[in-house]
C-alpha positions as CSV (number, residue, x, y, z in Angstrom):
1,X,2.2,-49.2,2.4
2,X,1.7,-45.0,2.6
3,X,-0.9,-43.5,5.0
4,X,-1.4,-40.1,3.1
5,X,-2.5,-37.3,5.6
6,X,-3.8,-34.2,4.7
7,X,-2.4,-30.9,5.2
8,X,-3.4,-28.1,7.8
9,X,-2.7,-24.4,6.8
10,X,-2.5,-21.3,9.1
11,X,-2.8,-17.9,7.8
12,X,-3.6,-14.7,10.1
13,X,-6.1,-16.0,12.9
14,X,-7.4,-19.0,10.7
15,X,-6.6,-22.6,10.4
16,X,-7.6,-24.6,7.2
17,X,-8.1,-28.1,7.9
18,X,-8.2,-30.1,4.8
19,X,-8.5,-33.6,6.5
20,X,-11.7,-32.2,7.9
21,X,-12.6,-29.8,5.2
22,X,-13.4,-27.1,7.6
23,X,-12.1,-23.5,8.3
24,X,-11.7,-22.0,11.8
25,X,-11.4,-18.7,13.1
26,X,-10.0,-18.7,17.0
27,X,-11.5,-22.6,17.4
28,X,-14.7,-21.4,16.1
29,X,-15.7,-23.7,13.1
30,X,-16.8,-21.0,9.8
31,X,-19.6,-22.5,8.2
32,X,-18.9,-22.6,4.2
33,X,-19.7,-24.9,1.3
34,X,-17.6,-27.5,0.4
35,X,-16.9,-26.2,-3.2
36,X,-15.9,-22.8,-1.2
37,X,-13.6,-24.8,0.8
38,X,-12.2,-26.2,-2.2
39,X,-11.7,-22.8,-3.9
40,X,-10.1,-21.4,-0.6
41,X,-7.6,-24.4,-0.7
42,X,-6.5,-23.8,-4.1
43,X,-5.9,-20.3,-3.5
44,X,-4.0,-21.3,-0.3
45,X,-1.6,-23.5,-1.8
46,X,-1.0,-21.1,-4.7
47,X,1.5,-19.9,-2.4
48,X,0.5,-16.1,-3.3
49,X,0.9,-16.5,-7.2
50,X,-2.1,-15.7,-9.8
51,X,-4.7,-18.7,-9.7
52,X,-6.4,-18.3,-13.0
53,X,-10.3,-18.2,-13.1
54,X,-10.6,-20.7,-15.7
55,X,-7.9,-23.1,-13.8
56,X,-10.4,-22.5,-10.3
57,X,-13.6,-23.6,-12.5
58,X,-11.9,-26.6,-14.2
59,X,-10.5,-28.2,-11.0
60,X,-13.5,-27.2,-8.7
61,X,-16.4,-28.4,-11.3
62,X,-14.2,-31.0,-13.2
63,X,-16.4,-32.3,-16.5
64,X,-19.1,-29.9,-15.5
65,X,-20.2,-26.5,-17.3
66,X,-21.1,-23.9,-14.6
67,X,-21.5,-20.0,-15.2
68,X,-18.6,-17.4,-13.9
69,X,-21.5,-16.1,-11.4
70,X,-21.0,-19.6,-9.6
71,X,-17.4,-18.7,-8.7
72,X,-18.3,-15.1,-8.2
73,X,-20.9,-16.4,-5.4
74,X,-18.5,-18.4,-3.8
75,X,-15.4,-15.9,-3.6
76,X,-18.4,-13.3,-2.2
77,X,-18.9,-16.0,0.6
78,X,-15.3,-16.6,1.5
79,X,-14.3,-12.7,1.3
80,X,-17.4,-12.4,3.8
81,X,-16.1,-15.2,6.0
82,X,-12.3,-14.0,6.0
83,X,-13.6,-10.4,6.7
84,X,-14.4,-11.7,10.3
85,X,-10.7,-12.2,10.8
86,X,-9.8,-8.3,10.9
87,X,-9.9,-5.4,8.4
88,X,-6.1,-5.1,7.8
89,X,-6.2,-5.9,4.5
90,X,-8.4,-8.2,1.8
91,X,-7.3,-11.7,1.7
92,X,-8.5,-12.6,-1.7
93,X,-7.3,-10.1,-4.2
94,X,-9.3,-10.0,-7.7
95,X,-6.8,-9.7,-10.6
96,X,-8.8,-7.9,-13.5
97,X,-9.7,-10.2,-16.3
98,X,-7.5,-12.8,-15.2
99,X,-8.3,-14.4,-11.6
100,X,-7.6,-14.0,-7.9
101,X,-4.7,-14.2,-5.5
102,X,-4.5,-15.1,-1.8
103,X,-2.3,-12.5,-0.2
104,X,-1.6,-13.4,3.7
105,X,1.4,-15.4,4.2
106,X,0.5,-19.0,5.0
107,X,2.2,-21.5,7.0
108,X,1.9,-25.2,6.5
109,X,1.2,-27.4,9.6
110,X,1.5,-30.8,7.8
111,X,1.5,-34.4,9.1
112,X,4.0,-35.8,6.4
113,X,3.7,-39.3,5.0
114,X,5.2,-41.8,7.4
115,X,6.6,-44.9,5.7
116,X,6.0,-48.3,8.0
117,X,7.6,-51.4,7.5
118,X,6.9,-54.2,9.6
119,X,8.7,-54.6,12.8
120,X,10.6,-51.4,12.4
121,X,12.0,-48.7,14.9
122,X,11.6,-45.0,14.1
123,X,13.9,-42.2,13.9
124,X,13.2,-38.6,12.7
125,X,15.2,-36.3,10.4
126,X,14.3,-32.5,11.2
127,X,14.5,-30.7,8.1
128,X,12.9,-27.4,9.0
129,X,11.6,-25.8,11.9
130,X,7.8,-26.4,11.5
131,X,8.4,-29.5,9.5
132,X,9.0,-33.2,10.3
133,X,9.9,-35.9,8.0
134,X,9.7,-39.5,9.5
135,X,12.3,-42.1,8.0
136,X,12.5,-45.6,9.3
137,X,15.4,-48.0,10.2
138,X,15.4,-51.7,10.6
139,X,15.4,-53.5,13.8
140,X,18.7,-55.1,14.5
141,X,18.7,-58.8,12.9
142,X,19.0,-60.4,16.2
143,X,15.3,-59.1,17.0
144,X,13.6,-60.9,14.2
145,X,12.7,-64.3,15.3
146,X,12.1,-67.4,12.7
147,X,14.5,-66.4,9.8
148,X,17.5,-67.7,8.3
149,X,20.6,-65.6,8.1
150,X,20.8,-65.3,4.5
151,X,17.4,-64.0,4.4
152,X,17.9,-61.6,7.6
153,X,20.8,-60.3,6.0
154,X,18.8,-59.5,2.7
155,X,16.5,-58.0,4.4
156,X,18.8,-55.6,6.6
157,X,20.5,-55.0,3.3
158,X,17.2,-53.9,1.6
159,X,16.0,-51.8,4.5
160,X,19.2,-50.2,4.8
161,X,19.4,-49.4,0.9
162,X,15.7,-48.1,1.1
163,X,17.1,-46.1,4.1
164,X,20.1,-44.6,2.2
165,X,17.8,-43.8,-1.0
166,X,15.1,-42.0,1.5
167,X,18.1,-40.1,3.4
168,X,19.6,-39.1,-0.2
169,X,16.5,-38.0,-1.4
170,X,15.5,-35.8,1.4
171,X,19.1,-34.2,1.3
172,X,18.4,-33.3,-2.1
173,X,15.3,-31.9,-1.7
174,X,16.4,-29.9,1.3
175,X,19.2,-28.6,-0.8
176,X,17.1,-27.5,-3.5
177,X,14.7,-25.9,-0.9
178,X,17.3,-23.9,0.4
179,X,18.4,-23.0,-2.9
180,X,14.7,-21.9,-3.8
181,X,14.5,-19.6,-0.8
182,X,17.6,-17.5,-1.7
183,X,16.4,-16.9,-5.3
184,X,13.6,-14.7,-6.4
185,X,11.0,-17.2,-6.1
186,X,10.6,-16.2,-2.6
187,X,10.6,-12.3,-3.4
188,X,7.2,-11.2,-2.6
189,X,8.0,-7.6,-1.7
190,X,10.2,-5.2,-3.4
191,X,11.7,-1.7,-3.5
192,X,13.2,-0.1,-6.4
193,X,15.7,2.7,-4.8
194,X,16.8,6.0,-6.5
195,X,19.7,5.3,-8.9
196,X,23.2,6.8,-7.5
197,X,25.5,9.0,-9.3
198,X,28.7,7.1,-10.0
199,X,30.7,10.2,-9.8
200,X,28.9,11.1,-6.8
201,X,27.2,14.3,-8.1
202,X,23.6,15.4,-8.2
203,X,23.5,16.3,-11.5
204,X,20.6,14.1,-13.3
205,X,18.8,14.0,-10.0
206,X,15.4,14.2,-11.8
207,X,16.5,11.1,-14.1
208,X,18.0,8.9,-11.5
209,X,14.7,9.4,-9.6
210,X,13.0,9.0,-12.8
211,X,14.3,6.0,-13.7
212,X,13.2,4.1,-10.5
213,X,10.0,5.8,-10.7
214,X,9.4,4.1,-14.1
215,X,10.5,0.7,-12.9
216,X,8.0,1.0,-9.7
217,X,5.4,1.8,-12.3
218,X,5.9,-1.0,-14.4
219,X,6.7,-3.5,-11.8
220,X,3.8,-2.2,-9.1
221,X,1.1,-2.8,-11.8
222,X,1.8,-6.4,-12.2
223,X,0.0,-7.9,-9.1
224,X,2.2,-10.8,-8.7
225,X,4.6,-8.8,-6.2
226,X,4.3,-5.8,-3.8
227,X,6.3,-2.6,-4.9
228,X,6.8,0.1,-2.6
229,X,5.6,3.6,-4.2
230,X,7.8,6.1,-5.0
231,X,6.5,8.1,-2.1
232,X,8.5,5.3,0.0
233,X,11.9,5.6,-1.6
234,X,12.1,9.4,-2.5
235,X,13.8,9.9,0.8
236,X,16.6,7.7,-0.1
237,X,17.8,10.0,-3.1
238,X,21.2,10.8,-2.8
239,X,21.3,8.5,0.2
240,X,24.9,6.5,1.1
241,X,22.6,4.2,3.5
242,X,23.1,0.1,3.1
243,X,20.4,-1.4,0.5
244,X,19.8,-4.1,3.3
245,X,19.3,-1.8,5.9
246,X,17.0,0.4,3.6
247,X,15.4,-2.7,3.0
248,X,14.7,-3.9,6.2
249,X,13.4,-0.3,7.3
250,X,10.9,-0.6,4.2
251,X,9.5,-4.0,5.2
252,X,10.6,-5.7,1.9
253,X,12.4,-9.3,0.8
254,X,14.6,-7.5,-1.8
255,X,15.8,-4.4,-2.7
256,X,17.0,-3.3,-6.5
257,X,19.8,-0.6,-5.9
258,X,22.0,0.9,-8.8
259,X,23.9,3.4,-10.4
260,X,23.9,5.6,-13.2
261,X,26.5,7.4,-15.4
262,X,25.6,9.5,-18.3
263,X,28.0,11.0,-20.5
264,X,26.1,13.4,-23.2
265,X,23.3,11.0,-24.8
266,X,25.2,7.5,-23.4
267,X,23.7,6.2,-20.3
268,X,25.4,3.2,-17.9
269,X,23.1,1.6,-15.6
270,X,24.5,-0.7,-13.2
271,X,22.0,-2.7,-11.0
272,X,21.8,-5.6,-8.4
273,X,19.1,-7.3,-6.5
274,X,19.9,-7.7,-2.8
275,X,18.3,-9.9,-0.7
276,X,17.3,-8.2,2.5
277,X,17.6,-11.4,4.5
278,X,21.3,-12.1,4.5
279,X,22.7,-9.2,1.9
280,X,23.4,-11.6,-0.6
281,X,23.1,-10.4,-4.3
282,X,20.3,-12.4,-5.9
283,X,21.0,-10.8,-9.5
284,X,23.2,-8.1,-11.4
285,X,23.7,-6.6,-14.4
286,X,25.0,-3.5,-16.3
287,X,22.9,-2.0,-19.4
288,X,24.7,0.5,-21.9
289,X,22.1,2.6,-24.1
290,X,21.6,5.8,-25.2
291,X,19.0,8.5,-23.6
292,X,17.2,8.5,-27.3
293,X,16.9,4.7,-26.7
294,X,15.9,4.8,-22.8
295,X,12.2,3.0,-23.6
296,X,14.0,0.0,-24.5
297,X,16.3,0.0,-21.9
298,X,13.8,0.6,-19.6
299,X,11.8,-2.5,-20.9
300,X,15.2,-4.5,-20.8
301,X,15.8,-4.2,-17.1
302,X,12.3,-4.7,-16.2
303,X,12.4,-7.6,-17.9
304,X,15.7,-9.1,-16.6
305,X,14.3,-8.3,-13.0
306,X,11.2,-9.9,-13.3
307,X,13.2,-13.3,-14.9
308,X,15.5,-13.0,-12.0
309,X,12.3,-13.0,-9.5
310,X,11.0,-16.0,-11.3
311,X,7.7,-14.3,-12.0
312,X,5.8,-15.7,-15.1
313,X,3.7,-12.9,-16.6
314,X,-0.2,-13.8,-18.0
315,X,-0.7,-12.1,-21.4
316,X,-2.6,-9.1,-20.0
317,X,0.5,-8.4,-17.9
318,X,3.1,-8.8,-20.7
319,X,1.0,-6.4,-22.7
320,X,1.2,-3.9,-20.1
321,X,4.7,-4.4,-19.2
322,X,5.1,-3.7,-23.3
323,X,2.9,-0.5,-22.8
324,X,4.6,3.0,-23.6
325,X,2.9,6.2,-22.8
326,X,5.3,8.3,-24.9
327,X,7.6,7.7,-27.7
328,X,8.9,11.4,-27.3
329,X,12.2,11.5,-25.0
330,X,11.8,15.3,-24.8
331,X,8.6,14.7,-23.5
332,X,9.6,12.3,-21.2
333,X,12.5,14.0,-19.9
334,X,9.9,16.9,-18.8
335,X,7.7,14.2,-17.3
336,X,10.6,12.8,-15.4
337,X,11.3,16.4,-14.2
338,X,8.0,16.9,-13.3
339,X,7.4,13.9,-10.9
340,X,10.9,15.0,-9.3
341,X,9.5,18.3,-8.3
342,X,5.8,16.6,-7.5
343,X,7.6,14.5,-4.7
344,X,8.8,17.2,-2.8
345,X,5.6,17.7,-1.7
346,X,5.9,21.6,-1.4
347,X,4.0,24.5,-2.7
348,X,7.3,25.7,-5.1
349,X,7.6,21.7,-6.0
350,X,4.0,21.6,-6.8
351,X,4.2,24.7,-8.9
352,X,7.0,23.5,-10.9
353,X,5.7,20.2,-11.3
354,X,2.6,21.6,-13.0
355,X,4.7,23.8,-15.5
356,X,6.8,20.4,-16.6
357,X,3.8,18.5,-17.0
358,X,2.2,20.8,-19.3
359,X,5.7,21.4,-20.9
360,X,5.5,17.3,-21.5
361,X,1.7,17.6,-22.9
362,X,2.8,20.3,-25.3
363,X,5.4,18.1,-26.8
364,X,2.6,15.1,-26.6
365,X,-0.5,15.9,-26.6
366,X,-1.7,12.2,-26.0
367,X,0.6,11.5,-23.1
368,X,-1.7,10.0,-20.6
369,X,1.2,10.0,-18.0
370,X,1.3,13.3,-18.1
371,X,-2.0,14.1,-17.5
372,X,-2.1,11.9,-14.8
373,X,0.7,13.7,-13.2
374,X,-0.7,17.0,-14.0
375,X,-4.2,16.3,-12.3
376,X,-2.3,14.9,-9.0
377,X,-0.3,18.1,-9.0
378,X,-3.1,20.3,-9.1
379,X,-4.9,18.1,-6.6
380,X,-2.1,18.7,-4.1
381,X,-1.5,22.4,-5.1
382,X,-5.0,23.7,-3.7
383,X,-3.4,21.9,0.0
384,X,0.6,23.2,-0.2
385,X,-0.5,26.9,-1.2
386,X,-4.1,27.2,0.2
387,X,-5.5,28.3,-3.2
388,X,-9.2,28.0,-3.5
389,X,-10.1,24.4,-4.7
390,X,-12.6,26.6,-7.2
391,X,-9.1,27.3,-9.0
392,X,-7.4,23.9,-9.0
393,X,-10.0,20.9,-8.5
394,X,-11.5,21.5,-12.0
395,X,-8.4,21.5,-13.7
396,X,-7.6,18.4,-11.9
397,X,-10.5,16.5,-12.7
398,X,-10.3,17.9,-16.5
399,X,-6.7,16.4,-16.5
400,X,-7.7,13.1,-15.0
401,X,-10.6,12.5,-17.2
402,X,-8.3,13.3,-20.2
403,X,-5.8,10.9,-19.3
404,X,-8.2,8.1,-18.7
405,X,-10.0,8.9,-22.1
406,X,-6.2,8.3,-23.7
407,X,-5.3,5.2,-21.4
408,X,-8.5,3.7,-19.5
409,X,-6.3,1.5,-17.3
410,X,-4.5,4.2,-15.5
411,X,-5.0,3.5,-11.9
412,X,-3.4,6.7,-10.5
413,X,-5.5,9.0,-12.9
414,X,-8.7,7.1,-11.6
415,X,-7.7,7.6,-8.0
416,X,-7.4,11.7,-8.7
417,X,-10.5,11.1,-10.4
418,X,-12.3,9.4,-7.2
419,X,-10.9,11.8,-5.1
420,X,-12.1,15.0,-6.7
421,X,-15.5,13.7,-6.6
422,X,-15.2,13.5,-3.4
423,X,-13.7,16.4,-2.0
424,X,-14.9,18.8,-4.7
425,X,-18.0,17.6,-6.6
426,X,-19.3,15.9,-3.2
427,X,-20.7,12.8,-5.2
428,X,-19.9,10.3,-2.8
429,X,-21.6,7.4,-4.7
430,X,-19.7,8.3,-7.9
431,X,-16.2,8.7,-6.0
432,X,-16.6,5.2,-4.2
433,X,-17.3,3.5,-7.4
434,X,-14.1,5.1,-8.8
435,X,-11.9,4.5,-6.0
436,X,-12.8,0.4,-6.4
437,X,-12.1,0.9,-9.9
438,X,-9.0,2.3,-9.0
439,X,-7.9,-0.5,-6.8
440,X,-8.9,-3.3,-9.4
441,X,-6.3,-1.3,-11.6
442,X,-3.5,-1.1,-9.0
443,X,-4.4,-2.2,-5.4
444,X,-0.9,-1.1,-4.1
445,X,-1.3,2.6,-4.5
446,X,-0.4,3.8,-1.3
447,X,-1.8,7.6,-2.1
448,X,-5.4,5.8,-3.2
449,X,-5.5,3.6,-0.1
450,X,-5.0,7.0,1.9
451,X,-7.2,9.1,0.0
452,X,-10.3,6.4,0.1
453,X,-9.8,6.1,3.7
454,X,-9.7,9.9,4.7
455,X,-13.1,10.2,2.6
456,X,-14.5,7.0,4.7
457,X,-13.9,8.9,7.9
458,X,-15.6,11.9,6.4
459,X,-18.6,9.6,6.1
460,X,-18.5,8.3,9.3
461,X,-17.3,4.8,8.2
462,X,-14.4,4.9,10.8
463,X,-13.7,1.1,10.7
464,X,-13.6,0.8,7.1
465,X,-11.4,4.0,7.0
466,X,-8.9,3.1,9.3
467,X,-8.4,-0.1,7.6
468,X,-7.7,1.9,4.2
469,X,-5.2,4.0,6.1
470,X,-3.3,1.3,7.9
471,X,-3.1,-0.4,4.4
472,X,-1.1,2.9,3.2
473,X,1.0,2.8,6.0
474,X,1.9,-0.8,5.3
475,X,2.6,-0.1,1.5
476,X,4.8,3.2,2.9
477,X,5.9,2.1,6.1
478,X,8.2,4.9,6.3
479,X,5.7,7.7,5.5
480,X,5.4,10.0,8.2
481,X,2.3,11.5,6.6
482,X,0.2,8.2,6.6
483,X,1.5,7.2,10.1
484,X,0.3,10.5,11.7
485,X,-2.7,10.5,9.6
486,X,-3.5,7.2,11.3
487,X,-3.3,9.0,14.6
488,X,-5.8,11.7,13.2
489,X,-8.2,8.8,12.2
490,X,-8.6,7.5,16.0
491,X,-8.9,10.9,17.0
492,X,-12.0,11.3,14.5
493,X,-13.2,8.0,15.6
494,X,-13.0,9.0,19.0
495,X,-10.3,7.0,20.4
496,X,-8.3,10.0,21.6
497,X,-6.1,7.9,24.2
498,X,-4.9,5.7,21.4
499,X,-4.4,8.6,19.0
500,X,-2.2,10.4,21.7
501,X,-0.2,7.4,22.2
502,X,0.2,6.5,18.7
503,X,1.0,10.2,17.6
504,X,3.9,10.4,20.5
505,X,5.4,7.4,18.7
506,X,5.3,9.1,15.3
507,X,6.7,12.5,16.7
508,X,9.7,10.6,18.7
509,X,10.5,8.9,15.2
510,X,10.4,12.0,13.3
511,X,9.8,15.3,14.5
512,X,9.6,17.5,11.7
513,X,6.0,16.6,10.8
514,X,3.7,19.3,11.6
515,X,0.7,17.7,11.1
516,X,1.4,15.2,13.8
517,X,1.6,18.2,16.3
518,X,-1.5,19.1,15.1
519,X,-3.5,16.2,15.2
520,X,-2.0,15.6,18.5
521,X,-3.4,18.9,19.9
522,X,-6.9,17.9,18.5
523,X,-6.6,14.6,20.8
524,X,-5.5,16.5,23.8
525,X,-7.9,19.3,23.4
526,X,-11.3,16.4,22.9
527,X,-10.0,15.5,26.5
528,X,-9.8,18.8,27.7
529,X,-6.0,18.7,28.0
530,X,-6.0,22.2,27.3
531,X,-2.1,23.3,28.0
532,X,-1.0,20.1,26.5
533,X,-3.1,20.8,23.3
534,X,-1.8,24.8,23.2
535,X,1.9,23.5,23.2
536,X,1.2,21.1,20.6
537,X,-0.6,23.5,18.2
538,X,2.3,26.2,19.0
539,X,4.6,23.4,17.9
540,X,2.8,22.9,14.8
541,X,2.4,26.4,13.7
542,X,6.0,27.0,14.3
543,X,7.1,24.2,11.7
544,X,4.3,25.1,9.4
545,X,4.7,29.3,9.3
546,X,0.9,29.3,10.2
547,X,-1.4,27.1,8.9
548,X,-3.5,25.0,10.2
549,X,-1.6,25.0,13.7
550,X,-2.5,28.7,14.0
551,X,-6.1,27.9,13.6
552,X,-6.1,25.0,16.1
553,X,-4.4,27.0,18.4
554,X,-6.6,29.9,18.7
555,X,-9.6,27.3,18.9
556,X,-7.9,25.9,21.9
557,X,-7.5,29.3,23.7
558,X,-11.3,30.2,22.9
559,X,-12.5,26.9,24.5
560,X,-10.0,27.0,27.6
561,X,-11.3,30.7,28.2
562,X,-8.4,32.7,26.8
563,X,-10.7,34.7,24.4
564,X,-8.4,37.5,23.9
565,X,-5.8,35.4,22.8
566,X,-7.8,33.7,20.1
567,X,-9.3,37.2,19.0
568,X,-5.6,38.1,18.5
569,X,-5.2,35.4,15.9
570,X,-8.1,36.5,14.1
571,X,-6.6,39.9,13.9
572,X,-3.1,38.3,12.2
573,X,-5.8,36.7,9.7
574,X,-7.2,39.5,8.7
575,X,-4.0,41.4,8.2
576,X,-2.7,38.7,5.9
577,X,-6.1,38.6,3.7
578,X,-5.8,42.2,3.2
579,X,-2.2,41.7,2.2
580,X,-3.7,39.0,-0.5
581,X,-2.3,36.2,1.2
582,X,-5.1,33.6,1.3
583,X,-6.6,32.2,4.5
584,X,-9.1,29.4,4.5
585,X,-12.5,30.3,5.2
586,X,-12.6,27.1,7.6
587,X,-9.7,28.5,9.7
588,X,-12.0,31.3,10.6
589,X,-15.2,29.0,11.3
590,X,-12.9,26.7,13.3
591,X,-12.1,29.6,16.0
592,X,-15.4,31.3,15.7
593,X,-17.0,27.5,16.8
594,X,-14.5,27.6,19.8
595,X,-15.5,31.1,20.7
596,X,-19.3,29.7,20.2
597,X,-20.2,33.0,18.2
598,X,-22.5,30.9,16.2
599,X,-23.4,33.4,13.4
600,X,-19.8,34.1,12.6
601,X,-19.1,30.6,12.8
602,X,-21.8,29.7,10.1
603,X,-21.0,32.8,8.0
604,X,-17.6,31.4,7.4
605,X,-18.9,28.0,6.8
606,X,-20.9,29.0,4.4
607,X,-17.8,30.7,2.4
608,X,-16.0,27.3,2.8
609,X,-19.4,25.7,1.2
610,X,-19.0,28.1,-1.9
611,X,-15.4,27.7,-2.3
612,X,-15.6,23.9,-1.9
613,X,-13.0,23.7,1.0
614,X,-12.2,20.2,2.1
615,X,-12.7,21.3,5.8
616,X,-16.8,21.8,5.6
617,X,-16.8,18.1,5.0
618,X,-15.4,17.6,8.5
619,X,-18.8,19.0,9.8
620,X,-20.2,15.6,10.5
621,X,-17.6,14.0,12.5
622,X,-15.0,16.9,13.5
623,X,-15.4,17.2,17.3
624,X,-14.4,20.9,16.8
625,X,-17.9,21.4,15.6
626,X,-19.7,19.9,18.2
627,X,-20.9,22.4,20.1
628,X,-22.7,24.0,16.7
629,X,-25.0,20.6,16.4
630,X,-28.0,22.3,18.0
631,X,-28.4,25.0,15.5
632,X,-31.1,24.1,12.8
633,X,-28.2,25.9,10.4
634,X,-26.3,22.8,11.2
635,X,-28.3,20.2,9.9
636,X,-29.4,22.2,6.9
637,X,-25.8,22.5,5.6
638,X,-25.1,18.8,6.3
639,X,-28.0,18.2,4.1
640,X,-27.1,20.5,1.3
641,X,-23.5,18.8,1.4
642,X,-25.2,15.6,0.9
643,X,-23.1,13.9,3.9
644,X,-25.1,10.9,5.4
645,X,-27.6,11.7,8.6
């Protein structure tokens, strides 16, 4: 006879006890309704796969008609309960129009079935570290009293046969499970590396990176698998590093690595899917086609990759995968070149990106992805060139809106629109709504998570903001930008010791990013460690050629009593303005605030307000401006911006 026992699941700090029908957090029972617990069990047991809404409704409310709202109420209750376990990520992900996916890794701690035969001794076969399967073996015949020799022999043989069959079944199961572990069914995160040139040449660099970028866009929006963004893999362009080691550094299960050879219009792409755990090849193939047929080539590659990963697509995802944003190969070539320059994240790179995206749009006026790229390029150009936001952000907004007019499901364009609404329009409610819409379309867009986190920090919602920036860093773990900005977020939240410790680690791993030193200077200054702050700001100014390290340096000079040194920096900035080199109004405001020259500080903050410089939104949370809070003009400006009181 069989005694079936219900399993126990562990995920994060939670335990789901199916036998007792309860969820616990650190041994504390979290109250949930039976239906909510049943929904949670079904999501947990899905293994990270999509659970369709209709399937949930059918299993939780069998033979009963209920409104969709009932499911929504229980999902909301579950999310609220699970939020008690931390804010690092969302446990239950909504897949628009389809259903839900349970994101955390789940560990099964399950008592297994025990087969009991009369008067038998037990032995255990260890199958996995966390899983014990109990089988039985008969007691020797001499221990069984009151039976004839023939009866004993038959019973002994029957038990032995049962033991052999059980062991065989377990061996087959173990072999099958081991095979499954080495196939795509266990791949939940993936990095698509830039294609390498077979000849080792840097020719067609934009095409090689662009092919990877296109596959990332296709696969990254499917929800069933987490794909590292292009910003995470662009650093490996022309890299000879081992794919397995790259995969480990990116924290993924598998890496898609390949080479491209081009002769005239002919293209050959050779790909392999590498298991990061052991370096084995999960799949590989060669594709031969022409550039004029590049869209079919990309469709074929993405289809075979998904098959190798054992991913079954829902109809909506199949439709998305087949989506083509242009059929014009010349426009597509310009788009790839634009993306290539955009990923350089430099002033010159953004300018060239804008040029190529415009060329792509000229060749295909309804190319939505080109409009989305143009919107992002305009947004970044204000940062990298110090051009007035009034010159670039309206163009960014128009391009994003045009992209969404053509294709309403573009998560990247939706994110850019939300960012412009926040940073430039100061329409915080509309921005939050559009950020949420963007995450429904593409929950794994690292830049979107970072931008949203930054905006939340400006509003003083520090816990939420830090969580979003942490999520961006999880999606792009090698990004020094996201990693350093996490230190900035700690500083803004007035956790300066934590900020200093974190930023020192960032600099130790990559000492080339000027903003890491700038944020470190900010944290030191908040602790009145002026010598250390001046050293950090000086390094930031040296690496960046001036902004923003120079203004931070001057502020540190001012508050530490070195007034003349601060005024000398202002003279340098004045000289640059006379030579028509743009200097941000917030740079002046920052220094004059340090000098306690309130009139000059507010004069420049007014100019920053008129030009819509991002730094003016800092006013509420930035420690630099703490000394201005007693001035009536401070609250008036905060109110005009629309920041929460």
